[in-house]
MARBA-118563 format. One record per residue (C-alpha): x negated, z negated, y. Coordinates in steps of 0.5 Angstrom, whole numbers, plus 500, padded with zeros to 3 digits. Layout:
REM MARBA-118563
XZY ...
This chain:
REM MARBA-118563
507699224 513695228 510689233 509689241 503691247 504684251 501685258 501679262 499684269 497679274 493679280 486678278 486680271 490683265 491680259 493684253 496682246 497685240 503682237 505684230 514684228 514676226 512676234 504672232 498675236 492678233 488681237 487678245 483683250 482681258 479685264 477684271 482689273 489685276 493690282 487688287 482691282 483697279 478701275 477709276 484712274 488706276 494703272 494709267 486707266 486700266 491701261 487705256 481701256 485695254 489697249 483702245 483702238 491699238 496702235 502706238 507701240 512698245 510695252 513690255 509687262 510681267 507678272 504682279 504690276 512688278 510687285 510692292 503693291 503693282 505700279 513699279 517696285 522691280 527687284 528680283 532676280 536670284 537664281 540661276 535666272 536666265 534670259 540676260 540676266 531677266 534683261 538687266 533686271 528691267 525696269 520701266 515708267 512714264 504712263 499718263 499718255 507720254 509712252 513707257 511701259 517697261 516690266 520684267 522683273 520677278 525671280 527669287 529663289 534664295 533656297 527658300 527664300 521664295 518668289 514668283 511674278 509672271 510664271 518666269 515669262 511663261 517658261 519663257 514663252 514655253 521654251 522658245 516653242 518647245 526648244 527641246 525643253 531648255 537642256 533639262 526639264 521640269 515645270 508645273 504651273 497650277 494655279 492659286 499658288 502652284 509652281 514647280 521648277 526646273 530648267 538647266 540650259 535655258 536657266 531657271 535653277 529652282 522653283 517652288 511655290 504651293 499654294 495649293 489653289 488658295 487652300 482649296 479656297 479657304 477650306 471650301 468657303 471657310 471652314 467647316 469641310 464647306 458647309 451646307 455643300 454649296 451644291 457641287 458635282 462633277 464627279 471625278 470618281 470623287 476626285 480621283 479617291 482624294 488624289 489616292 487618299 493624298 498619295 497613300 498618306 505616306 509620312 502622314 500627309 494629307 493633313 491628316 485626311 482633311 477631315 474625310 472630307 467631312 467624315 465620308 460624306 456623314 458616313 454616307 460614302 461620299 455624296 455631299 456634292 462630291 466633297 468639293 471633288 474630294 477635297 480638290 483631289 485630296 490637296 492637288 494629291 497632296 501637291 505631288 507627293 510632297 514635291 516628289 518627295 523632296 526629290 528636287 524635281 527628277 521624275 526621269 525628266 519631262 515635266 511640261 505644264 503652263 496653265 488653265 487647260 481645264 485645271 492642267 486636266 486635273 493635274 495630268 489626271 493627278 500624274 498618272 497616279 504618282 507615275 509621273 506623265 505631263 505634257 499638254 499645256 502650252 497656249 499664250 506662254 507669257 505673251 511669246 515670252 514677253 515677244 522674246 524678252 523684249 526682242 533680246 532687249 532690243 525692244 523689238 526687232 524681229 522677222 519671225 523665228 528666234 531661239 535656237 542659238 545653242 540654247 538661252 532662255 530663262 
């Protein structure tokens, strides 16, 4: 039997996919076993559980599993990074079941410095599904640590990290902005109000507007249950304001989203207020990326479509 077990192993979750020899997903499973929250028995136990009943296939993993806190630290690959450079940086370990686990390296941007693990594989998968984006495109991957990236000729040439999701969590759960405001309401108007406050903050920036999440509520112009939506819009709006102001990501090139559908919807709404159109997010980008990396390094053979010969993937 041929195919691949693809592992998207992050900080808080482990996702596993069983793909056939054409790169099609036959099964997918998720466990709350990121590198910081492993079951008894550690990485080996997590792997054994999530692949129970699956055949013994080659295994390829990406994400924080290759970090200093992961199963095996795999050195970053410096930009510009394409599929060849990622393949050359691959490392592997022998699991308790006697079979190998191959791990994709992350990327390092020396100009930050900045780093990513896992997102590079998602970009590979998305480019494989939408080859027209390989020539020149921008990418936004929302999340705890949002990534903005540029691709040129199939290689990742630039990226930056914005800690929007983590900052929201800290402010909402550990600052006065969230005090006594636990009953959040679904209020799109408040979310857009926050986006516009960040967009129009000019040189002062959204930091100067943060306390308005509380003062607007105290004066009665913002409902207590709408504070979290306003704060979310303010922070996501600030992400767009500063990323676009830096002029690292040309607005005349396509912008592609990768990530959770609901969160991506928020980013598409925010983008509309900055004159940017974001394409709908790519589904299962990490699984497709792992498949194409595995095929590139000869870990699997493919009976399905491959990347166009005139374009590389990162």
